[in-house]
C-alpha positions in Angstrom: 0.0 0.0 0.0 1.3 3.4 -1.0 1.1 6.8 0.8 -2.3 8.4 0.8 -2.6 12.2 0.2 -5.6 14.2 1.2 -6.2 17.3 -0.8 -8.5 20.1 0.5 -10.1 23.0 -1.3 -11.5 25.1 1.6 -14.8 26.9 1.5 -17.7 27.6 3.9 -20.6 26.3 1.8 -18.5 23.5 0.1 -15.1 22.2 1.1 -13.8 19.9 -1.6 -11.8 16.9 -0.6 -9.9 14.3 -2.6 -7.8 11.3 -1.6 -5.2 9.8 -3.8 -2.7 7.0 -3.2 0.9 7.1 -4.5 1.6 3.9 -6.3 5.0 2.4 -7.2 6.5 4.0 -10.2 5.1 7.5 -9.4 1.6 6.8 -10.6 -1.4 7.8 -8.5 -4.8 6.3 -7.9 -8.0 8.1 -6.8 -9.4 6.6 -3.6 -12.3 9.0 -3.0 -13.5 12.6 -3.5 -16.4 14.7 -2.6 -17.6 17.9 -1.0 -18.4 18.7 2.6 -21.5 20.9 2.5 -22.7 23.2 5.2 -26.1 24.7 5.4 -26.4 28.5 4.9 -29.3 28.5 7.4 -26.9 27.4 10.2 -24.8 29.8 12.2 -21.2 30.2 11.2 -19.8 28.4 14.3 -22.1 25.4 13.6 -20.9 25.3 10.0 -17.3 25.4 11.1 -18.0 22.6 13.6 -19.6 20.5 10.8 -16.6 21.0 8.7 -14.3 19.9 11.5 -16.3 16.8 12.3 -16.4 15.7 8.6 -12.7 16.2 8.1 -12.0 14.2 11.3 -14.2 11.4 9.9 -12.5 11.4 6.5 -9.0 11.5 8.1 -10.0 8.6 10.4 -11.4 6.5 7.6 -8.6 6.9 5.0 -5.6 7.6 7.3 -3.7 9.9 4.9 0.1 10.2 5.3 0.0 13.9 4.4 -2.4 16.7 3.4 -2.3 19.4 0.8 -4.5 22.5 1.0 -5.1 25.6 -1.1 -3.8 28.9 0.2 -6.5 31.6 0.5 -6.4 33.4 -2.7 -7.1 37.1 -3.2 -10.8 37.9 -3.2 -12.5 41.2 -4.1 -15.1 40.5 -1.4 -13.4 40.9 2.0 -16.3 39.4 3.9 -16.2 36.2 1.7 -12.4 36.0 2.1 -12.7 36.3 5.9 -15.3 33.5 6.1 -13.4 31.2 3.7 -10.3 32.0 5.8 -12.1 30.7 8.9 -13.0 27.5 7.1 -9.4 27.1 6.0 -8.3 27.6 9.6 -10.6 24.9 10.8 -9.3 22.6 8.1 -5.6 23.4 9.1 -6.5 22.7 12.7 -8.1 19.4 11.9 -5.1 18.3 9.8 -2.6 19.4 12.5 -4.6 17.7 15.2 -4.4 14.5 13.2 -0.6 15.0 13.1 -0.4 15.3 9.3 2.3 17.0 7.5 0.8 19.8 5.5 1.8 21.4 2.2 0.1 24.6 0.9 -0.4 25.8 -2.7 -1.7 28.8 -4.4 -4.1 28.2 -7.3 -1.4 29.0 -9.9 1.0 26.5 -8.2 -1.7 23.8 -8.4 -2.4 24.6 -12.1 1.4 24.5 -12.8 1.7 21.1 -11.0 -1.2 19.7 -12.9 -1.0 21.2 -16.4 2.5 22.7 -16.5 0.8 26.0 -17.1 0.1 28.3 -14.1 -2.7 30.1 -15.9 -4.6 27.0 -17.1 -8.4 27.3 -17.0 -10.6 25.2 -14.8 -11.6 22.8 -17.6 -8.0 22.1 -18.5 -7.2 21.3 -14.9 -10.2 19.1 -14.6 -9.2 17.2 -17.8 -5.7 16.7 -16.5 -6.9 15.4 -13.2 -9.1 12.9 -15.1 -6.1 11.8 -17.2 -3.5 11.7 -14.3 -5.8 9.7 -12.1 -7.2 7.5 -14.9 -10.8 8.5 -14.2 -13.6 7.9 -16.6 -15.3 11.3 -16.0 -14.4 14.7 -14.8 -14.9 14.6 -11.0 -17.9 16.6 -9.7 -18.5 18.9 -8.0 -15.9 21.4 -9.0 -14.6 21.7 -5.4 -13.9 18.0 -5.4 -12.0 18.2 -8.7 -10.0 21.1 -7.3 -9.2 19.1 -4.2 -7.9 16.2 -6.3 -5.7 18.6 -8.2 -4.4 19.9 -4.9 -3.7 16.3 -3.8 -1.8 15.6 -7.0 0.3 18.8 -6.4 1.0 17.4 -2.9 2.0 14.1 -4.5 4.7 15.9 -6.3 6.1 17.1 -3.0 6.7 13.5 -1.8 
């Protein structure tokens, strides 16, 4: 069994996650992906608690060897950036509490790692994730595809 990498694309409404396994010869296999959704009708602290519990469950189930997470990227909406930053903080805390080594990437770094072009568009990145992980379809939702891309970027750090 190879090393398992957990990729996280943080958000408050949807936090994407993707788990890949490093196989011999540098290849990677997708183990799971999805999105942790929180209800906009819930108070922010409850949404953050939900995110923490789900990440703890995922980490406990798959037992990753490391985690890769996206850096908070510049946002024109300061309020949105603050809330996403809180979700990212909860994710970082959950990862650290689990004792996982963490690598962080900006969106251009992820695009560069996946497509060799730091300004690749979302569709190009999704297609490359599909090819690199030998998937039949583009992973959905977009947050999950992004998390798998982040995990692949993390794989390159091993």
